[in-house]
N, C-alpha and C positions, 0 to 999 in steps of 0.2 A: 439282133435280128438280121437275117440274110437279105440281100437285095431282092432275090427272087420272090420272097414272101410279100413284097409290096412293090408295085410298079412305079408309083410316084413318091418322091421324097417329101419330107416335111417342108412346107412352104416358108418356114421361118428359119430353121437352122440348116436345112439342106440335107439332113441325114435321114436314114430310113428307120422310122419307129412309129408305133401306133399312137400318135399324139392325141387323136380324137378320144381314145379310150383312157387317156391319162398316163400312158406309158412314158417313162423317163428315158430320154435318149442316152444310149450307152456311150456315146462319143463326147458330147458336150454337156450332158445333164439337163437338156431342155425338156420342159413339159408344158402342155397347154395351160395358160394362165386364165383363171376365171375370177372375176371380181368378187363373186359371192363365196369364194374359197376361204374358209375360216382359218386355214393353216397359214395363209399368206399374211404378212404384216401390213397394216394399213399404210405405213410409211413407204411401202414399195410402190404405191400408186400416186401419181401426181394429183394435185387439187384442180378441179374443174372450175375455173373462174367465170367464163362465159360459156353457156351450153354449146356443145358440139363445135367449139372453136378454140378457145384459149385455155391452156393448162399451165399450171405453175408447180415447179418441183425442184428437186435437188440433183446433184451429179449422179447420185445412186439411181434415181429414176431414169436419167438419160442413159445409163449404162445397162438398161434392161430392154433390149429391142423388142422382145416378145410382148412385153407389157405395153409398150408404145403402139405396136401394131394392133394389139387387141383393142385399144381405144381409138384406133383410126388416126393416130398422129403420124404425119409424114414430114413435118418440118420442125427444126429445133433452133431456138435462139439461145446461144451460149453467151452469158454475160461476164464470164471470167476467162481472160486470155490464157491462163495457166491450165485450164481444163482442156483435155484433148477431145477432138471430135472423133468418136470411136467408130461410127458406122457410116462413113461417107457414101458407101455404095447403096445404102438403104434409106437414108434420110437426106433432106436438103438442110444444110447448116448455114447459120449466119452468126459469126463471132464478133463481139465487141472488142475493140483493140485497146481501149483506155482502162488502166487499172484503177486510177484514182477518181477521176471525174467521169460520171456516167454519161455517155452520148445519147441522150434521150431521143433527139430527133432522128438519129440513125436507126435506133431500135423501133421507133414508132413507124417509120416508113416501111420497114420490113414486115411488121405486124399488119399494117394496113394492106400491104400487097397480099399477105396470106389470107386476109379476110375477103379481098376481092376475088381471089382464086378459090375461095371456099375450102381452104386447106387447114386442117387442124395443126396447131403449133404448140410446142412445149417451150416455155421460158424457164431456164434453170440457172442457178449459180452453184456454189459448192454445197450449201446446206438448205437452200430454198427459203431463207429467213430474211435476207437483207437486200442484196443487189437485185435479184430477179423480182421480188415483190415491188421494188421501187420502179423497175421498168414497166411492170404491169400497171401500176398506179399512174405513171406518166402517160401510158397509152389511154387509160380511161379518161384522164383529164383532156388530152388532146383530141381524141376521136369521139368521145361521148359527151364532152362538155361538162364533166363533173369536176367539182372543186376537190382539193386535196383531201379534206376531211371526209367527204363522202366516198372518195375512191379508197381511202385507207380503211374505212369501216367495211366496205364491200369485200375487200380482199381479206381483211382480218377475220370476218365471219366465215369465210370459206377455207381459210388456212390459219387456224389459231396460233400456229408456231411462229408467225411473222414477228420479227424483232428488228426494227429499223435502228441503225446507228445514228448518232447525232449528226455526223457528217453527211450521210445519205439523206436524212430528213431535211437538212438545210438545203441540199441541192434540189430536193423536190419543192421546197418553198420558193426557191428562186425560179424554178421552171413554172410553177403556178403563177407567179407574178409576171413572168414573161408572156404567158398565154392570156391571162385575164386582166393584167394591169394592176392588180391589187391582191392582197392576201385576205381572205375572208375568215373571220373568227366566228364560230358558232358553237353550239353546245355538244357537238359530236366529240367523243373522247379521242384524243390524240396521244401518241406515245410520250411518256414522261421520262425526261433525262436528268432528273434531280439526282444529286450525288448521294442523297440520304438512302436511296434504294440500292446503292452499289455495295458490294461486300467490302468489309474492312480488312486490311492486311497489316495492321499496326503491330500485331504480335504482343499486345499488352503495353506498348509504349505510346505515349501521347503524341499526336501529330502536331505540326507547327500551327495549324489553324484552330486547334482546340483552345477554348477560352477558359477551361477549368484550371484553377490555380494548382500548381504542383507543390505539395508540401515539402518543406526543406527538412533534411534529416536532422534529428535532435541528438546532440552529442553530450549534453549535460543532463541526462536523464537520471534522477536520483532514486527512481522507483526500484531499479534493479541493483543487485550487488555484483561487482566485478571480482574476478578471481585475483586481480592485481591490486585490489584496494587493501590498505593497511591503516592501522591506527596512527593518527598524527603524532609526530615527535615534538615535544615541547622543549626543543633545544635550539638555542640561538645559533644562527649560522656561523658567527665568529668563533664558536667553541670547537669547530672542526678544523684541524690543521693537517694539511697534506705535506709530507716531507719529513726531514730529520730534525727540524728546529723544535726545541723544547719550549713549551708554552711557559710564559712568565707568570701567568695567573694560576694559582693552586688553591684548592679548597682546604678547609680546616681538616676535613676527614682524611685527605691525601697527604697532609703535612705531618701526620703522626706516624712515626716509625719506631720499631723496637730497636733499642741500642744494641741488644745482644745479637741481632741478626747480622750475620757476616755479609760482607760485600761479595759480589760475584767474583772479584779478583782475589779475595782472601781465602776462598775455599781451597783446602788442600786436597790434592788428589792422592788416592791410595795407590801406591806403586806396586802392591802385591798382585 
């Protein structure tokens, strides 16, 4: 579309196209995003944890500025230092710098400031399943006074794909103990980290922790017939002589010779 056909560019991508009518931008491929659009994948939209304030998602969600602006999101909390902040001119970013131990207090302070400013914020990690949900749960514990089990249930109901790792869950328990002084055990279901639910990669071999006895291979199996088996020889071992020594013992059958049989040395050769 030529510039003269439209005075004002698109407010999101900055190019000239009829985005209100659903026309796709010929430069960057942008088109207006509608939440009720059935062609869009549900995973393209972040999960709304607290109405009109706190959103939880993945790096893919953070890489879609048109979707974020459609939902009114203006600030982004990046929980993975390796993830780049793509649109610094359009959003206010806050990135956590620790890869291993989550800095809950730092993240909570940023989210509390967003709440005071009445700014909508997206909390994201790479997949939106582990680190970013943990930050949201920590915020709910610190700012709302909820225990870990209640915070986990609240987030899990709004984003069922949440899968906390054992290490992150332990950090949340320590943070809960830091806030409330004790860890409360109730009937709310928490993530199960038992090894029985993990996939096995033994490839048919028993693991060292297995208690099942391993049967020893049987080499004296008389049920089958081997191709190397033969009938037993009833000959005493001493009757076999290796070498040129003539045996002293002779049998009656071998001692009988025909006197007319010439010896080997007495056979005359025909000279013809």
